[in-house]
C-alpha positions as CSV (number, residue, x, y, z in Angstrom):
1,M,119.3,91.5,-10.3
2,D,120.4,89.5,-7.0
3,L,117.8,90.3,-4.4
4,T,120.3,89.4,-1.7
5,L,122.7,92.3,-2.3
6,P,122.8,94.9,-0.1
7,V,120.4,98.0,-0.7
8,T,123.5,100.4,-0.9
9,R,124.1,98.6,-4.3
10,L,120.8,100.8,-5.4
11,P,121.1,104.2,-7.0
12,G,120.6,107.0,-4.2
13,I,121.1,104.8,-1.2
14,G,124.5,105.5,0.5
15,E,125.6,104.1,3.6
16,S,123.8,107.2,5.6
17,S,120.4,105.8,4.2
18,A,121.3,102.3,4.7
19,S,121.9,102.7,8.2
20,R,118.5,104.6,8.6
21,L,116.7,101.7,6.8
22,K,118.1,99.1,9.3
23,K,115.7,100.7,11.9
24,L,113.0,99.6,9.5
25,R,114.8,95.9,9.3
26,I,115.7,96.5,5.5
27,H,119.1,95.3,4.9
28,S,118.8,93.9,1.1
29,I,117.1,94.8,-2.0
30,F,114.7,91.9,-1.1
31,D,113.9,93.5,2.0
32,L,113.0,96.7,0.3
33,L,110.6,95.1,-2.1
34,Y,108.7,93.2,1.0
35,H,108.8,96.9,2.8
36,L,104.9,96.8,2.0
37,P,102.6,99.8,2.8
38,F,100.5,99.3,6.0
39,R,97.5,101.6,4.4
40,Y,96.9,103.6,1.3
41,E,95.7,107.4,1.0
42,D,93.1,108.1,-1.8
43,R,94.7,111.0,-3.8
44,S,92.8,110.1,-6.9
45,R,90.0,112.7,-7.2
46,I,91.3,115.2,-9.6
47,V,89.2,118.4,-9.6
48,A,89.5,121.5,-12.0
49,A,90.9,124.5,-10.4
50,S,87.7,126.3,-11.0
51,S,85.7,123.7,-9.0
52,A,88.2,123.4,-6.0
53,Q,86.0,124.7,-2.8
54,A,87.3,126.0,0.8
55,G,87.6,122.8,3.1
56,E,88.1,120.2,0.1
57,T,91.6,118.3,-0.1
58,V,92.0,117.9,-3.9
59,T,94.6,117.1,-6.5
60,L,95.4,119.4,-9.3
61,I,97.0,118.7,-12.4
62,G,98.1,121.8,-14.4
63,R,100.8,124.2,-14.5
64,L,102.6,126.6,-11.8
65,D,103.7,130.3,-12.5
66,T,107.2,131.3,-11.0
67,V,107.4,130.5,-7.3
68,K,108.3,133.6,-5.4
69,N,109.4,134.3,-1.9
70,A,107.7,136.5,0.2
71,Y,107.3,138.2,3.9
72,T,104.4,138.5,6.7
73,R,104.2,141.4,8.6
74,H,105.9,139.1,11.4
75,G,108.7,138.6,9.2
76,K,108.2,134.7,8.4
77,I,109.1,133.7,4.8
78,L,106.4,132.3,2.5
79,Q,106.1,131.1,-1.0
80,K,103.6,132.1,-3.5
81,S,102.5,130.8,-6.9
82,V,99.5,130.7,-9.1
83,F,98.1,127.4,-10.5
84,S,96.3,127.0,-13.7
85,D,94.6,124.6,-15.7
86,A,92.2,124.8,-18.7
87,S,89.3,125.8,-16.3
88,G,90.7,128.7,-14.7
89,S,93.7,129.6,-11.8
90,L,94.2,129.2,-8.0
91,Q,96.6,130.6,-5.8
92,V,99.4,128.1,-4.0
93,I,100.7,129.0,-0.8
94,W,103.6,127.1,1.5
95,F,105.6,128.1,4.3
96,N,109.2,128.3,4.7
97,Q,110.1,126.3,1.9
98,P,112.5,129.1,0.1
99,F,114.0,125.7,-1.9
100,L,110.9,125.9,-3.9
101,S,111.4,129.0,-6.1
102,R,114.8,127.4,-7.4
103,T,113.1,123.5,-7.8
104,I,110.1,124.7,-9.7
105,R,110.5,126.7,-12.9
106,K,107.8,129.1,-14.5
107,S,105.2,126.8,-16.2
108,S,106.3,123.7,-14.7
109,P,103.7,121.0,-15.6
110,V,103.2,119.7,-11.9
111,A,100.4,117.5,-9.9
112,L,99.6,119.3,-6.3
113,Y,97.5,117.5,-3.5
114,G,96.4,119.5,-0.9
115,K,93.3,121.3,1.1
116,V,91.7,124.3,0.0
117,D,91.5,127.3,2.4
118,F,91.3,131.1,2.4
119,F,94.6,133.3,2.4
120,D,93.9,137.1,2.4
121,R,90.2,136.3,2.2
122,K,90.9,134.6,-1.3
123,P,90.8,130.7,-2.0
124,A,94.3,129.1,-1.9
125,L,95.7,125.6,-2.0
126,I,97.8,125.8,1.5
127,S,101.1,123.9,1.7
128,P,100.3,121.1,-0.8
129,E,102.5,118.3,-1.7
130,Y,103.7,118.7,-5.3
131,E,105.1,116.3,-7.9
132,L,106.8,117.4,-11.1
133,I,105.6,116.0,-14.3
134,N,108.1,115.3,-16.9
135,E,106.7,116.7,-20.5
136,G,105.1,113.6,-22.3
137,N,104.8,111.8,-19.1
138,V,100.9,111.0,-18.1
139,A,99.3,111.0,-15.0
140,S,99.3,107.1,-14.7
141,K,103.2,107.7,-13.8
142,L,102.5,109.7,-10.8
143,I,103.4,108.2,-7.7
144,H,102.9,111.0,-5.0
145,T,99.6,112.3,-6.4
146,A,96.6,111.5,-8.3
147,R,96.3,107.8,-7.4
148,L,95.9,105.6,-4.6
149,I,99.5,106.5,-2.6
150,P,101.0,103.8,-0.4
151,V,101.8,104.6,3.4
152,Y,105.0,102.6,4.5
153,P,106.1,102.4,8.0
154,E,108.8,105.0,8.6
155,T,111.7,106.1,10.6
156,A,113.6,109.3,11.1
157,G,114.9,110.6,7.8
158,V,113.2,107.8,5.6
159,S,109.5,109.0,4.8
160,S,107.0,107.3,3.0
161,K,107.6,109.6,0.1
162,W,111.4,108.8,-0.1
163,L,110.4,104.9,0.3
164,R,108.0,105.7,-2.5
165,S,110.7,106.9,-5.3
166,K,113.0,104.2,-4.4
167,I,110.5,101.5,-4.8
168,F,108.8,102.7,-7.8
169,R,112.3,103.0,-9.5
170,L,113.3,99.6,-8.3
171,L,110.4,97.9,-9.7
172,S,110.5,99.9,-12.9
173,F,113.8,98.7,-13.4
174,L,113.8,95.2,-12.0
175,D,114.3,92.2,-14.3
176,I,114.2,89.0,-12.8
177,P,112.4,85.9,-13.5
178,E,109.0,84.6,-12.0
179,I,110.5,83.1,-8.7
180,L,108.1,80.0,-8.9
181,P,108.4,77.4,-11.9
182,F,104.8,77.2,-12.2
183,D,101.3,79.2,-11.9
184,P,99.9,78.4,-8.3
185,G,96.9,80.2,-9.5
186,M,97.9,83.5,-8.4
187,L,99.2,86.9,-9.6
188,K,102.6,86.7,-11.4
189,W,105.1,87.8,-8.6
190,K,106.5,91.1,-10.1
191,E,102.5,91.9,-11.1
192,A,101.9,91.2,-7.1
193,L,104.8,93.7,-6.4
194,W,103.3,96.4,-8.5
195,S,99.8,96.1,-7.0
196,A,101.0,95.8,-3.5
197,H,102.8,99.1,-3.6
198,F,100.9,100.9,-6.2
199,P,97.4,99.5,-6.9
200,A,95.5,101.1,-9.3
201,S,92.3,100.1,-6.9
202,Y,91.9,98.8,-3.4
203,S,90.6,95.9,-5.2
204,D,94.1,94.8,-6.5
205,V,95.7,94.7,-2.9
206,P,94.0,91.7,-1.3
207,P,95.5,89.2,-4.3
208,A,98.7,90.9,-4.3
209,R,99.4,90.2,-0.6
210,N,97.9,87.1,-1.0
211,R,100.8,86.1,-3.4
212,L,103.3,87.8,-1.5
213,A,102.0,86.0,1.7
214,F,102.3,82.7,-0.4
215,D,106.2,83.2,-1.3
216,E,106.6,84.4,2.5
217,L,105.4,81.1,3.5
218,L,107.1,78.9,1.0
219,L,110.4,80.5,1.9
220,L,109.9,79.1,5.6
221,Q,108.5,75.9,4.4
222,L,111.4,75.2,2.1
223,L,113.9,76.2,5.2
224,A,112.3,73.6,7.3
225,L,112.1,70.9,4.9
226,L,115.9,71.6,3.7
227,R,116.9,71.5,7.8
228,R,115.0,68.1,7.7
229,D,116.8,66.6,4.7
230,S,120.0,67.6,6.3
231,W,119.4,66.3,9.6
232,R,118.3,63.0,8.0
233,R,121.5,62.7,6.1
234,T,123.6,62.8,9.2
235,P,125.1,59.4,9.4
236,L,124.2,57.6,12.8
237,T,126.9,55.9,14.4
238,H,125.1,54.1,16.7
239,K,121.4,52.5,16.8
240,F,119.9,51.4,20.1
241,R,118.1,48.4,20.6
242,V,115.0,48.4,22.7
243,N,114.9,45.6,25.7
244,K,111.0,45.6,25.8
245,N,111.2,43.5,28.8
246,L,113.2,46.4,30.6
247,L,110.7,48.9,29.3
248,D,107.9,46.9,30.9
249,R,109.9,46.8,34.3
250,F,110.6,50.3,34.2
251,I,106.8,50.8,33.4
252,S,105.6,48.7,36.7
253,S,108.4,50.6,38.8
254,L,106.2,53.7,38.3
255,P,104.2,55.2,41.3
256,Y,101.2,56.1,38.7
257,T,99.7,54.9,35.6
258,L,100.7,56.3,32.2
259,T,97.9,57.9,30.2
260,S,97.2,56.6,26.5
261,A,98.5,59.6,25.0
262,Q,101.7,58.8,26.9
263,L,102.0,55.4,26.0
264,N,101.6,56.4,22.3
265,V,104.5,59.1,22.4
266,V,106.6,56.2,24.1
267,D,105.8,54.3,21.0
268,E,107.1,57.1,18.7
269,I,109.9,57.7,20.5
270,I,111.0,54.0,20.3
271,S,110.2,54.0,16.7
272,D,112.3,57.2,16.5
273,L,115.5,55.3,18.4
274,S,115.3,52.4,16.0
275,R,115.8,54.6,12.6
276,P,118.9,54.9,10.4
277,F,119.3,58.6,11.1
278,P,119.0,60.9,14.5
279,A,115.6,61.5,15.9
280,N,114.5,65.2,16.1
281,R,111.3,65.1,17.8
282,L,109.2,67.9,19.5
283,L,107.1,66.7,22.4
284,E,104.1,69.0,23.2
285,G,102.2,68.5,26.1
286,D,100.2,70.8,28.3
287,V,101.2,71.8,31.9
288,G,101.0,68.3,33.9
289,S,100.6,66.1,31.1
290,G,103.8,64.1,32.0
291,K,106.0,64.8,29.7
292,T,109.1,64.3,32.0
293,V,108.6,61.1,32.5
294,V,108.3,60.2,28.7
295,A,111.5,61.8,28.0
296,A,112.6,59.3,31.0
297,F,112.0,56.2,28.7
298,A,114.0,57.7,26.0
299,A,117.2,58.3,28.5
300,F,116.5,54.7,29.9
301,I,116.7,53.1,26.3
302,A,120.1,55.4,25.7
303,S,121.5,54.2,29.1
304,Q,120.8,50.4,28.0
305,N,122.6,50.9,25.3
306,G,125.6,52.0,26.6
307,F,125.2,56.0,26.2
308,R,124.3,59.2,28.2
309,T,121.6,61.7,28.0
310,L,122.1,65.3,28.5
311,F,118.9,66.9,30.0
312,M,118.9,70.5,29.4
313,A,116.6,72.8,31.3
314,P,116.0,76.7,31.1
315,T,116.8,77.5,34.6
316,Q,118.6,76.3,37.3
317,I,115.5,76.0,39.7
318,L,114.0,73.7,37.2
319,A,117.2,71.6,36.7
320,H,117.2,70.7,40.2
321,Q,113.5,69.7,39.7
322,H,114.3,67.8,36.9
323,H,117.2,66.1,38.5
324,Q,115.3,65.1,41.8
325,T,112.4,63.6,39.3
326,L,114.9,61.7,37.7
327,V,116.7,60.6,40.7
328,S,113.4,59.1,42.1
329,L,112.4,57.5,38.9
330,F,115.4,55.6,38.3
331,R,116.1,54.9,41.9
332,P,115.2,51.1,41.3
333,F,117.6,50.9,38.2
334,D,120.8,51.9,39.9
335,L,121.2,55.0,37.1
336,K,124.1,57.6,38.0
337,I,122.6,61.0,37.5
338,G,124.6,64.0,37.7
339,L,123.8,67.9,37.6
340,I,125.6,70.5,36.2
341,T,124.4,74.3,36.6
342,G,126.1,77.8,36.5
343,S,126.6,77.3,40.5
344,K,127.2,73.2,40.8
345,K,129.7,71.5,38.5
346,I,130.7,67.9,38.3
347,D,134.1,66.9,37.7
348,N,134.8,65.9,33.7
349,R,136.6,62.9,34.5
350,H,133.0,61.4,36.2
351,T,132.4,59.4,33.2
352,S,130.1,57.1,34.5
353,L,127.1,59.0,34.7
354,D,124.3,57.9,32.6
355,I,122.0,61.3,32.6
356,I,123.8,64.6,33.1
357,V,120.9,67.4,33.7
358,G,122.1,71.0,33.5
359,T,121.3,74.3,32.0
360,H,123.4,76.3,29.5
361,A,126.4,74.8,31.1
362,L,125.9,71.7,29.6
363,I,127.3,73.4,26.0
364,S,130.1,75.0,27.9
365,K,133.2,74.5,26.2
366,S,135.1,73.4,29.2
367,V,132.5,70.6,29.9
368,K,133.9,67.5,27.6
369,L,131.5,64.6,27.4
370,D,131.7,61.7,25.4
371,R,129.3,59.0,24.2
372,V,126.3,61.3,24.3
373,G,123.7,59.7,22.5
374,L,120.4,61.5,23.5
375,V,119.9,65.4,24.1
376,V,116.7,66.3,25.9
377,I,115.9,69.9,25.9
378,D,113.1,71.1,28.1
379,E,110.8,74.5,26.9
380,Q,111.8,74.4,23.3
381,H,111.3,77.9,22.6
382,R,113.5,78.6,25.3
383,F,116.6,77.6,23.3
384,G,118.4,78.9,19.8
385,V,119.5,77.2,16.9
386,A,123.1,77.8,17.8
387,Q,122.7,76.5,21.5
388,R,121.1,73.1,20.0
389,A,123.8,72.9,17.1
390,A,126.7,72.9,20.6
391,L,124.6,70.3,22.3
392,A,124.6,68.3,19.1
393,L,128.8,68.3,19.2
394,K,128.6,66.6,22.4
395,G,127.7,63.8,20.8
396,A,128.2,61.8,17.5
397,S,125.1,62.9,15.9
398,P,122.8,62.3,19.2
399,H,119.1,61.9,19.2
400,I,117.3,65.0,20.2
401,L,114.2,65.2,21.8
402,T,112.6,68.9,22.5
403,M,109.8,69.4,24.7
404,T,107.4,72.5,25.7
405,A,104.2,72.8,27.6
406,T,103.6,76.2,25.5
407,P,100.7,74.9,23.2
408,I,101.3,75.6,19.7
409,P,98.6,76.3,17.1
410,R,98.4,74.1,14.1
411,T,99.0,76.8,11.9
412,V,102.1,77.7,13.7
413,A,103.2,74.1,13.9
414,L,103.0,73.8,10.2
415,T,105.2,76.9,9.6
416,L,107.7,76.8,12.1
417,Y,108.5,73.1,12.7
418,G,108.1,71.4,9.6
419,D,111.7,70.1,10.2
420,L,110.8,68.5,13.5
421,D,108.3,65.5,14.1
422,L,105.8,66.6,16.4
423,S,104.3,64.5,19.2
424,V,101.4,65.6,21.3
425,I,100.3,64.3,24.7
426,D,96.8,65.7,24.6
427,E,95.2,64.3,27.6
428,L,96.1,64.8,31.7
429,P,96.3,62.1,34.2
430,P,93.4,60.9,35.5
431,G,92.1,62.6,38.7
432,R,93.2,65.8,38.2
433,I,90.7,68.8,39.5
434,P,90.3,71.6,36.9
435,V,91.3,75.0,38.4
436,K,88.8,77.4,38.9
437,T,89.5,80.8,37.5
438,W,88.3,84.1,38.2
439,V,89.2,87.6,36.9
440,V,89.1,89.7,39.8
441,P,88.7,93.5,39.4
442,D,90.9,95.7,41.9
443,F,87.6,97.0,43.7
444,K,87.5,93.1,44.9
445,R,91.0,92.9,46.0
446,P,89.6,93.2,50.1
447,A,87.4,90.6,49.7
448,S,89.8,88.5,47.8
449,Y,92.2,88.8,50.6
450,S,89.7,87.6,53.2
451,W,89.2,84.6,51.1
452,I,92.9,83.7,50.7
453,A,93.5,84.2,54.3
454,S,90.6,81.6,55.1
455,Q,92.1,79.2,52.7
456,L,95.6,79.5,54.1
457,A,94.3,79.3,57.8
458,S,92.8,75.9,56.5
459,G,96.5,74.5,56.9
460,Q,96.1,72.8,53.4
461,S,96.6,75.7,51.2
462,Q,99.8,77.5,49.7
463,L,100.0,81.0,47.8
464,F,101.9,82.1,44.7
465,V,101.7,85.8,44.0
466,V,103.0,86.4,40.8
467,C,104.2,90.4,39.7
468,P,105.3,91.5,35.9
469,F,108.3,93.2,37.6
470,I,111.1,92.9,40.5
471,E,111.2,96.5,41.0
472,E,108.4,99.4,40.9
473,S,108.4,101.2,37.7
474,E,108.6,105.3,37.2
475,T,106.4,104.9,34.0
476,L,103.8,102.3,35.3
477,T,103.4,103.4,38.5
478,S,100.2,101.3,39.1
479,V,101.7,97.9,38.2
480,R,102.7,95.9,41.2
481,A,106.3,94.9,41.8
482,A,107.7,91.7,43.5
483,T,109.7,93.4,46.1
484,V,107.1,95.9,47.2
485,E,104.3,93.7,46.7
486,F,106.2,91.2,49.2
487,D,106.6,94.0,51.9
488,R,103.2,94.7,51.5
489,L,101.7,91.3,51.8
490,K,103.9,90.5,54.9
491,L,101.9,93.5,56.5
492,V,98.4,91.9,54.8
493,F,99.1,88.1,56.0
494,P,101.3,88.6,59.0
495,E,100.5,85.2,60.4
496,F,101.7,83.5,57.2
497,P,105.4,83.0,56.5
498,T,106.1,84.8,53.0
499,G,109.1,84.5,50.5
500,L,110.5,86.3,47.7
501,L,112.0,84.9,44.3
502,H,113.4,86.7,41.6
503,G,115.7,86.4,39.0
504,R,118.1,88.8,40.7
505,L,118.8,86.1,43.5
506,K,121.7,84.1,43.3
507,S,121.8,80.6,42.7
508,G,121.7,79.2,46.0
509,E,119.2,81.8,47.5
510,K,116.7,80.5,45.0
511,E,117.1,76.6,45.9
512,K,116.8,77.9,49.7
513,V,113.6,79.9,48.9
514,M,112.2,77.1,46.9
515,E,112.9,74.5,49.4
516,K,111.4,76.2,51.9
517,F,108.2,76.9,49.9
518,R,108.3,73.1,48.8
519,A,108.7,72.3,52.5
520,G,105.9,74.4,53.6
521,E,107.8,77.0,55.5
522,Y,106.5,79.5,53.4
523,R,102.9,79.8,52.9
524,I,103.1,82.3,50.5
525,L,105.5,83.0,47.9
526,V,105.8,86.1,45.7
527,T,107.6,85.8,42.8
528,T,108.1,87.2,39.2
529,P,107.5,85.2,36.1
530,V,110.5,83.0,36.7
531,V,107.8,80.3,37.9
532,E,106.1,80.1,34.7
533,V,108.4,77.0,33.2
534,G,107.8,73.7,34.8
535,L,107.8,74.2,38.9
536,D,105.9,71.5,40.5
537,I,104.6,72.4,44.3
538,P,101.7,69.7,44.7
539,A,100.8,71.6,47.8
540,A,100.5,75.1,46.1
541,N,96.9,75.6,44.8
542,I,96.3,79.1,44.6
543,M,97.9,81.3,42.1
544,L,97.3,85.0,42.2
545,V,98.3,87.1,39.2
546,E,98.8,90.9,39.5
547,A,98.5,92.8,36.2
548,A,97.0,89.8,34.5
549,D,96.4,92.1,31.5
550,R,100.0,92.3,30.9
551,F,100.6,88.6,30.0
552,G,99.3,86.8,27.2
553,L,96.9,84.1,27.5
554,A,99.4,81.0,26.8
555,Q,101.6,82.4,29.6
556,L,98.7,82.9,32.2
557,H,97.9,79.4,31.4
558,Q,101.5,78.3,32.0
559,L,101.5,80.5,35.5
560,R,98.1,78.7,36.1
561,G,99.8,75.2,35.6
562,R,102.1,75.7,38.7
563,V,98.8,74.8,40.7
564,G,96.3,72.2,40.2
565,R,98.8,69.4,40.9
566,G,97.4,68.0,44.4
567,D,94.4,66.1,45.2
568,I,92.4,69.2,46.4
569,Q,90.6,71.9,44.6
570,S,93.0,74.9,43.0
571,Y,92.2,78.2,42.0
572,C,93.8,81.2,39.8
573,L,92.9,84.7,40.5
574,L,93.9,87.2,38.1
575,F,94.1,90.7,39.6
576,T,93.4,93.8,36.8
577,D,91.9,97.1,36.6
578,K,91.1,96.6,33.0
579,P,88.8,93.2,32.7
580,T,88.7,92.1,29.3
581,S,86.9,89.5,27.1
582,R,90.5,88.2,26.5
583,L,91.3,87.6,30.1
584,K,87.5,86.1,30.4
585,A,88.7,83.4,28.0
586,M,90.8,82.2,30.9
587,E,87.6,81.7,33.1
588,Q,86.0,79.8,30.1
589,Y,88.8,77.6,28.7
590,N,91.4,75.4,30.7
591,S,92.9,73.9,27.0
592,G,96.1,75.5,26.6
593,L,95.7,74.9,22.8
594,K,92.4,76.6,22.8
595,L,93.9,80.0,24.6
596,A,96.9,79.9,22.6
597,E,94.9,80.1,19.2
598,L,93.0,82.9,20.9
599,D,96.1,84.5,21.7
600,L,97.6,84.0,18.3
601,K,94.5,85.6,16.5
602,L,94.1,88.5,19.2
603,R,97.8,89.3,19.6
604,G,99.9,87.6,17.0
605,P,102.9,85.1,17.5
606,G,105.2,87.8,19.3
607,E,102.8,88.2,22.1
608,L,102.1,84.5,22.1
609,Y,105.7,83.2,22.3
610,G,107.8,86.5,22.5
611,T,109.2,86.7,18.8
612,A,112.8,88.5,20.0
613,Q,113.0,85.6,22.9
614,H,111.6,82.7,20.8
615,G,112.7,83.4,17.4
616,L,109.6,83.4,15.8
617,P,109.7,85.0,12.3
618,D,108.0,87.9,12.4
619,L,106.0,87.7,9.0
620,K,106.1,91.1,6.8
621,V,102.8,89.8,4.8
622,A,101.7,86.3,5.9
623,D,99.4,85.5,8.5
624,Y,100.0,82.5,11.1
625,G,96.1,82.0,11.4
626,D,95.9,81.6,7.5
627,L,95.6,77.6,7.6
628,E,94.6,77.1,3.7
629,L,97.5,79.3,2.5
630,I,100.0,77.6,5.0
631,E,98.9,74.3,3.8
632,K,98.9,75.1,0.2
633,S,102.6,76.5,0.5
634,R,103.8,73.6,2.3
635,N,102.4,71.3,-0.6
636,C,104.3,73.7,-3.0
637,A,107.6,73.4,-1.3
638,R,107.3,69.5,-0.8
639,N,106.7,69.2,-4.8
640,L,109.6,71.9,-5.3
641,L,112.2,70.4,-3.0
642,P,113.5,67.9,-5.2
643,R,114.2,70.3,-8.2
644,L,115.3,73.2,-6.2
645,G,118.6,73.1,-7.9
646,E,116.6,74.3,-11.0
647,Y,115.5,77.8,-9.7
648,P,118.5,80.1,-8.9
649,L,116.4,82.9,-7.6
650,L,114.7,80.5,-5.1
651,R,118.1,79.2,-4.0
652,S,119.6,82.7,-3.7
653,L,116.8,84.0,-1.5
654,L,117.2,80.7,0.8
655,K,121.0,81.2,1.1
656,E,120.5,84.8,2.1
657,D,122.0,85.6,5.5
658,K,118.9,87.6,6.6
659,I,116.6,84.4,6.1
660,A,118.7,82.9,8.9
661,L,117.2,85.6,11.3
662,I,113.5,84.6,10.4
663,Q,114.3,80.8,11.2
664,P,112.6,79.5,14.2
665,N,114.9,79.0,17.1
């Protein structure tokens, strides 16, 4: 059976059912097999009819007499029958299910599951779930009663009972070989599926899920290795020569000393640019660690070899900032640097530019650029596979360097970025003063405002105020919105000019607001999390985050990174009406990696990076925190890759369209 086929190829699943299954992200037969229970209900306690006591929830196995429709005094319809087994009998009552009189015939062998109560002062099984037993069938074949019952994530029109029936039938007739060509010391694949869906006991579940989690991770690891191999087979039409003397001149021209970590990454990049295939490196560094200047080294090498660099930023504000930074860095070397954003464009005939900075406008089909030798993408998680591919088309297999300030726990890096070479800048420039962070309950707001006013009055401070939303929410009335807070804070701090920045402002308006804040004309900037990424305002030394409990730790760390870039003490105030141990971790740790690992453990990858936005696989079974299983799947993938052609089932799963949806962006 081809597991990549749509579920409509299975008996009893038509287009209507398939449409409902899509809401559960079930498209293929493979998806249905991996739609696992989130819990199990123990219906294995079988009692005799004579022993059933009022108040008990029990399973009975025996026979039912004719089901008869009856009416209450108030005209409501109910169904009556009598259950009997070797020990005796018990009346059974259903309400408003007249079809049962046609479905259940007299003396039908049946299993019932429900609660015993009193009806007309007599013990009765009330509204039980029933399961007809075919003659000759044994209780072990029951799937809705008399065993551990899987309970699945559901949606309208797709119940757990419906799913149990379809999955049981599928597993019963599934005739495919073992996915893996060897025994990894785990359950066989089909055995694991049976035990995950229909375990004989609770102890059967962990080893079954462990095997299925391993397979899920293995597919991701193989996909990453296939992408890596494909990339490395790309012919490189140019090789960069590195002029050591020019690099030394560039280092000497910098207004600061590079850290050892920065120099190590520069060496790694130089090695990349000397190889016979395109570089594909991810540069990770905490906020303020100096990633941009490292990327500038690569751009400098490209320019010395006659190739231009595309430098892509996630926002127009950050594109402008990168442009200004690069212009300043390369002023002694007369490099020509241009800017393309949604609001500013350069003429396509300006082919003399060495570095072009921009946003998504850089991948516009209308922008024709040649001799692109390097593409630098800031904030790796912000761009998808298709966008990176479009950028790559701008040059003949350009080198790609992606950067992120979002800390990546080791388990996530091993799972998602196996196709990239990873570099980490793991130290900050000397002299950085750690930001003091406080979690502030709402009742301390007046005292906090008084302290902020005293800091602003000193003339050395500027304040960021970050709100989760632009406008007030009808459902979240207690969460402060940027537009409302802007008006309110102008009354709280009337002596300090205040600006407002959010995503709905036009590009030109955003630039004016930022320039006024950077120049000190605004002492307070009220904004949304648009400031999360990369903004560098050295004079800003106080960050106030409203409704901090609505943000992940990694995102709060990014926001905190907007301050602490100058030579005076900086502060981060996390306002919340729900102080939690999770938020208290912000007071305890300044390490972005430590906070990211905590966030991954507490909230999962979707909260850490934003699954839909950043394209993280939403794992069905596996856990990003399971380092042992991740490393095991990685080693297995490396061993399998050279012989993948021998295993058609694995190949079909890797080629399935749905797998593309769970690849990291």
